[in-house]
Backbone as a printed PyTorch tensor [residue, N CA C, xyz], in Angstrom:
tensor([[[-25.9250, -19.4000, -11.8520],
         [-24.6150, -19.6940, -12.3700],
         [-23.8380, -18.4170, -12.6510]],

        [[-24.5080, -17.3800, -13.0580],
         [-23.8100, -16.1300, -13.3540],
         [-23.2410, -15.4940, -12.0890]],

        [[-23.9070, -15.7020, -10.9380],
         [-23.3700, -15.1560,  -9.6950],
         [-22.0870, -15.8840,  -9.2950]],

        [[-22.0310, -17.2140,  -9.5330],
         [-20.8100, -17.9590,  -9.2490],
         [-19.6950, -17.5100, -10.1720]],

        [[-20.0350, -17.2490, -11.4110],
         [-19.0510, -16.8200, -12.3910],
         [-18.4560, -15.4690, -11.9960]],

        [[-19.2910, -14.5670, -11.5150],
         [-18.8040, -13.2450, -11.1350],
         [-17.9680, -13.2970,  -9.8600]],

        [[-18.2500, -14.2740,  -8.9640],
         [-17.4610, -14.4090,  -7.7440],
         [-16.0530, -14.9140,  -8.0590]],

        [[-15.9560, -15.8370,  -9.0110],
         [-14.6660, -16.4400,  -9.3420],
         [-13.7830, -15.5180, -10.1550]],

        [[-14.3550, -14.6620, -10.9610],
         [-13.5810, -13.7590, -11.8050],
         [-13.6100, -12.3630, -11.2180]],

        [[-12.6270, -12.0750, -10.3690],
         [-12.5500, -10.7390,  -9.7920],
         [-11.9570,  -9.8010, -10.8250]],

        [[-12.6610,  -8.7540, -11.1230],
         [-12.1750,  -7.7630, -12.0720],
         [-11.5660,  -6.6330, -11.2770]],

        [[-10.2970,  -6.3650, -11.5320],
         [ -9.6280,  -5.2740, -10.8340],
         [ -9.9970,  -3.9710, -11.5200]],

        [[-10.4170,  -3.0200, -10.7290],
         [-10.8330,  -1.7380, -11.2600],
         [ -9.6290,  -0.9560, -11.7680]],

        [[ -9.7940,  -0.2670, -12.8900],
         [ -8.6960,   0.5760, -13.3740],
         [ -8.5910,   1.8950, -12.6080]],

        [[ -9.4210,   2.0630, -11.5860],
         [ -9.4510,   3.2960, -10.7940],
         [ -9.1740,   2.9840,  -9.3420]],

        [[ -8.6220,   3.9610,  -8.6310],
         [ -8.3550,   3.8320,  -7.2010],
         [ -8.9520,   5.0580,  -6.5090]],

        [[ -9.5560,   4.8540,  -5.3580],
         [-10.1820,   5.9670,  -4.6500],
         [ -9.1280,   6.7740,  -3.9040]],

        [[ -9.5350,   7.9420,  -3.4680],
         [ -8.6270,   8.8250,  -2.7250],
         [ -8.1850,   8.1790,  -1.4160]],

        [[ -9.1060,   7.5170,  -0.7480],
         [ -8.8000,   6.8530,   0.5160],
         [ -7.8180,   5.7020,   0.2870]],

        [[ -8.0320,   4.9260,  -0.7740],
         [ -7.1280,   3.8190,  -1.0890],
         [ -5.7270,   4.3250,  -1.4380]],

        [[ -5.6600,   5.4140,  -2.1840],
         [ -4.3750,   5.9810,  -2.5730],
         [ -3.6240,   6.5170,  -1.3510]],

        [[ -4.3420,   7.1820,  -0.4640],
         [ -3.7190,   7.6960,   0.7620],
         [ -3.1740,   6.5380,   1.6040]],

        [[ -3.9230,   5.4720,   1.6890],
         [ -3.4800,   4.3010,   2.4350],
         [ -2.2780,   3.6550,   1.7580]],

        [[ -2.3080,   3.5750,   0.4480],
         [ -1.2070,   2.9670,  -0.3240],
         [  0.1020,   3.7190,  -0.1090]],

        [[  0.0230,   5.0540,  -0.1030],
         [  1.2200,   5.8800,   0.0440],
         [  1.5030,   6.2370,   1.4990]],

        [[  0.6520,   5.8020,   2.4170],
         [  0.7830,   6.0660,   3.8440],
         [  0.8600,   7.5640,   4.1410]],

        [[ -0.0650,   8.3060,   3.5550],
         [ -0.2040,   9.7380,   3.8060],
         [ -1.6660,  10.0190,   4.0900]],

        [[ -1.9700,  11.2460,   4.5010],
         [ -3.3600,  11.6050,   4.7660],
         [ -4.0730,  11.9210,   3.4500]],

        [[ -5.3840,  11.9060,   3.4940],
         [ -6.1670,  12.2370,   2.3080],
         [ -5.9520,  13.6930,   1.8980]],

        [[ -5.6880,  14.5580,   2.8690],
         [ -5.4550,  15.9650,   2.5290],
         [ -4.1520,  16.1290,   1.7450]],

        [[ -3.1800,  15.2620,   1.9900],
         [ -1.9400,  15.2940,   1.2060],
         [ -2.2330,  14.9340,  -0.2420]],

        [[ -3.0860,  13.9450,  -0.4460],
         [ -3.4890,  13.5500,  -1.8090],
         [ -4.2080,  14.7120,  -2.4820]],

        [[ -5.0600,  15.4070,  -1.7430],
         [ -5.7760,  16.5700,  -2.2910],
         [ -4.7750,  17.6530,  -2.6830]],

        [[ -3.7650,  17.8750,  -1.8450],
         [ -2.7330,  18.8730,  -2.1700],
         [ -2.0020,  18.5080,  -3.4540]],

        [[ -1.6160,  17.2310,  -3.6080],
         [ -0.9560,  16.7880,  -4.8390],
         [ -1.8650,  17.0230,  -6.0440]],

        [[ -3.1430,  16.7100,  -5.8680],
         [ -4.1100,  16.8830,  -6.9620],
         [ -4.2490,  18.3540,  -7.3320]],

        [[ -4.3390,  19.2360,  -6.3270],
         [ -4.4980,  20.6750,  -6.5790],
         [ -3.2680,  21.2800,  -7.2460]],

        [[ -2.0820,  20.7100,  -6.9730],
         [ -0.8510,  21.1820,  -7.6000],
         [ -0.7080,  20.6630,  -9.0300]],

        [[ -1.5880,  19.7470,  -9.4270],
         [ -1.5270,  19.1940, -10.7720],
         [ -0.5700,  18.0240, -10.8970]],

        [[ -0.1610,  17.4440,  -9.7910],
         [  0.7800,  16.3370,  -9.8150],
         [  0.1020,  14.9920, -10.0210]],

        [[ -1.2140,  14.9370,  -9.8430],
         [ -1.9660,  13.6970, -10.0110],
         [ -3.1010,  13.8980, -11.0060]],

        [[ -3.2400,  12.9430, -11.9120],
         [ -4.4040,  12.9510, -12.7920],
         [ -5.5730,  12.3790, -12.0010]],

        [[ -6.7650,  12.9020, -12.2410],
         [ -7.9240,  12.4030, -11.5120],
         [ -9.1780,  12.5370, -12.3630]],

        [[-10.2350,  11.8710, -11.9140],
         [-11.5300,  11.8940, -12.5870],
         [-12.6000,  12.2100, -11.5510]],

        [[-13.4710,  13.1610, -11.8870],
         [-14.6000,  13.4970, -11.0180],
         [-15.7610,  13.8950, -11.9110]],

        [[-16.8910,  13.2580, -11.7100],
         [-18.0820,  13.6200, -12.4730],
         [-18.5760,  14.9970, -12.0390]],

        [[-19.1280,  15.7810, -12.9540],
         [-19.6680,  17.0910, -12.5830],
         [-20.7510,  16.9470, -11.5070]],

        [[-20.6460,  17.7410, -10.4800],
         [-21.6210,  17.7260,  -9.3930],
         [-21.3630,  16.6500,  -8.3470]],

        [[-20.3200,  15.8730,  -8.5260],
         [-20.0060,  14.7990,  -7.5920],
         [-18.8090,  15.2000,  -6.7350]],

        [[-18.7300,  14.6170,  -5.5490],
         [-17.5650,  14.8550,  -4.6950],
         [-16.5930,  13.6820,  -4.7530]],

        [[-17.0080,  12.5880,  -5.3570],
         [-16.1610,  11.3900,  -5.4480],
         [-15.0600,  11.6080,  -6.4790]],

        [[-13.8350,  11.3540,  -6.0520],
         [-12.6700,  11.5360,  -6.9160],
         [-12.0040,  10.1770,  -7.1040]],

        [[-11.6820,   9.8540,  -8.3500],
         [-11.0000,   8.6090,  -8.6720],
         [ -9.7020,   8.9050,  -9.3960]],

        [[ -8.7150,   8.0560,  -9.1840],
         [ -7.4110,   8.2220,  -9.8030],
         [ -7.1290,   6.9990, -10.6730]],

        [[ -6.6080,   7.1950, -11.8940],
         [ -6.3310,   6.0500, -12.7630],
         [ -5.1560,   5.2300, -12.2150]],

        [[ -5.3930,   3.9500, -11.9920],
         [ -4.3900,   3.0840, -11.3850],
         [ -3.1350,   2.9780, -12.2400]],

        [[ -3.2790,   2.9280, -13.5540],
         [ -2.0930,   2.8210, -14.4020],
         [ -1.1990,   4.0560, -14.2840]],

        [[ -1.7980,   5.2370, -14.1220],
         [ -1.0050,   6.4600, -13.9370],
         [ -0.3150,   6.4780, -12.5730]],

        [[ -0.9930,   5.9460, -11.5620],
         [ -0.4030,   5.8620, -10.2200],
         [  0.8060,   4.9370, -10.2640]],

        [[  0.6750,   3.8030, -10.9510],
         [  1.7860,   2.8580, -11.0550],
         [  2.9600,   3.4690, -11.8190]],

        [[  2.6780,   4.2260, -12.8740],
         [  3.7410,   4.9080, -13.6200],
         [  4.4630,   5.9190, -12.7270]],

        [[  3.6760,   6.6990, -11.9890],
         [  4.2370,   7.7180, -11.1020],
         [  5.1200,   7.0830, -10.0290]],

        [[  4.6550,   5.9670,  -9.4630],
         [  5.4490,   5.2680,  -8.4550],
         [  6.7540,   4.7440,  -9.0670]],

        [[  6.6780,   4.2360, -10.2850],
         [  7.8680,   3.7300, -10.9560],
         [  8.8790,   4.8220, -11.2510]],

        [[  8.3850,   6.0060, -11.6090],
         [  9.2730,   7.1180, -11.9160],
         [  9.9890,   7.6450, -10.6800]],

        [[  9.3460,   7.5540,  -9.5300],
         [  9.8980,   8.1400,  -8.3160],
         [ 10.4910,   7.1220,  -7.3580]],

        [[ 10.5360,   5.8640,  -7.7710],
         [ 11.1530,   4.8470,  -6.9420],
         [ 12.6300,   4.7860,  -7.2910]],

        [[ 13.4600,   5.0430,  -6.3010],
         [ 14.9020,   5.0480,  -6.5410],
         [ 15.4500,   3.6350,  -6.4290]],

        [[ 16.6270,   3.4360,  -6.9530],
         [ 17.2760,   2.1320,  -6.8990],
         [ 17.5040,   1.7080,  -5.4520]],

        [[ 17.8360,   2.6750,  -4.5770],
         [ 18.0800,   2.3550,  -3.1730],
         [ 16.8240,   1.8020,  -2.5140]],

        [[ 15.6790,   2.3710,  -2.8490],
         [ 14.4140,   1.9010,  -2.2730],
         [ 14.1330,   0.4820,  -2.7470]],

        [[ 14.3730,   0.2210,  -4.0230],
         [ 14.1400,  -1.1200,  -4.5580],
         [ 15.0470,  -2.1400,  -3.8760]],

        [[ 16.3130,  -1.7690,  -3.6710],
         [ 17.2570,  -2.6770,  -3.0150],
         [ 16.8220,  -2.9160,  -1.5700]],

        [[ 16.4120,  -1.8650,  -0.8800],
         [ 15.9820,  -1.9830,   0.5130],
         [ 14.7490,  -2.8710,   0.6330]],

        [[ 13.7990,  -2.7150,  -0.2830],
         [ 12.6030,  -3.5530,  -0.2550],
         [ 12.9680,  -5.0200,  -0.4630]],

        [[ 13.9310,  -5.2660,  -1.3340],
         [ 14.3750,  -6.6300,  -1.5860],
         [ 15.0520,  -7.2000,  -0.3420]],

        [[ 15.8690,  -6.3900,   0.3230],
         [ 16.5490,  -6.8430,   1.5310],
         [ 15.5510,  -7.1620,   2.6350]],

        [[ 14.5240,  -6.3490,   2.7760],
         [ 13.5270,  -6.5750,   3.8160],
         [ 12.7720,  -7.8740,   3.5990]],

        [[ 12.5330,  -8.2190,   2.3500],
         [ 11.8250,  -9.4720,   2.0860],
         [ 12.7230, -10.6790,   2.3380]],

        [[ 14.0450, -10.4890,   2.2340],
         [ 14.9740, -11.5830,   2.4460],
         [ 15.2870, -11.8200,   3.9210]],

        [[ 15.0940, -10.7900,   4.7450],
         [ 15.4030, -10.9110,   6.1700],
         [ 14.3680, -11.8210,   6.8260]],

        [[ 14.8750, -12.8160,   7.5220],
         [ 13.9770, -13.7120,   8.2500],
         [ 14.1230, -13.4240,   9.7330]],

        [[ 13.0460, -13.5970,  10.4430],
         [ 13.0840, -13.3800,  11.8790],
         [ 13.9250, -14.4450,  12.5490]],

        [[ 14.7580, -13.9950,  13.4580],
         [ 15.5610, -14.9340,  14.2230],
         [ 14.7380, -15.4270,  15.4040]],

        [[ 14.9450, -16.6910,  15.7480],
         [ 14.2490, -17.2490,  16.9060],
         [ 14.8730, -16.6800,  18.1680]],

        [[ 14.0750, -16.4490,  19.1900],
         [ 14.6420, -15.9280,  20.4330],
         [ 15.5540, -16.9720,  21.0830]],

        [[ 16.5830, -16.4710,  21.7300],
         [ 17.5240, -17.3520,  22.4120],
         [ 16.9060, -17.7750,  23.7340]],

        [[ 16.8220, -19.0760,  23.9280],
         [ 16.2550, -19.6160,  25.1550],
         [ 17.3770, -20.2930,  25.9280]],

        [[ 17.4930, -19.9500,  27.1730],
         [ 18.5480, -20.5030,  28.0160],
         [ 18.3010, -21.9880,  28.2620]],

        [[ 19.3940, -22.7480,  28.2680],
         [ 19.2880, -24.1840,  28.5520],
         [ 19.5260, -24.4780,  30.0280]],

        [[ 19.9410, -23.4680,  30.7850],
         [ 20.1820, -23.6520,  32.2190],
         [ 18.8430, -23.7450,  32.9480]],

        [[ 18.7970, -24.6270,  33.9520],
         [ 17.5530, -24.6880,  34.7250],
         [ 17.4000, -23.4280,  35.5890]],

        [[ 16.1690, -23.0340,  35.7670],
         [ 15.9240, -21.8400,  36.5720],
         [ 16.1220, -22.1670,  38.0500]],

        [[ 16.6690, -21.1940,  38.7790],
         [ 16.8920, -21.3890,  40.2160],
         [ 15.5860, -21.1280,  40.9390]],

        [[ 15.4310, -21.8570,  42.0070],
         [ 14.2790, -21.6190,  42.8620],
         [ 14.6700, -20.5740,  43.9030]],

        [[ 13.9270, -19.5400,  43.9980],
         [ 14.2270, -18.4900,  44.9640],
         [ 13.2590, -18.5870,  46.1270]],

        [[ 13.8310, -18.6610,  47.2910],
         [ 12.9870, -18.7070,  48.4960],
         [ 13.3520, -17.5390,  49.3810]],

        [[ 12.3820, -16.9640,  49.9490],
         [ 12.6030, -15.8190,  50.8190],
         [ 12.4640, -16.2020,  52.2570]]])
């Protein structure tokens, strides 16, 4: 029963990996490393480990601070745009004989 309980209750981690962050921002992992080395990103790494984690709440704050009104409006417009159906001709096709 405890395994069913754990499957139904997904716990979202308060941390995000470097690979996940790079994918989220659509940049390379080396770009994330550069931001980290410049001190622009808070991160967590255990001594002697190579695994780096970033606090998700800080990432969300950073995204909120750097999201401009124009970007928010554009994102809203993109969600409102619906695909138009292709125009299909009602004329019958001609038979071509050579």
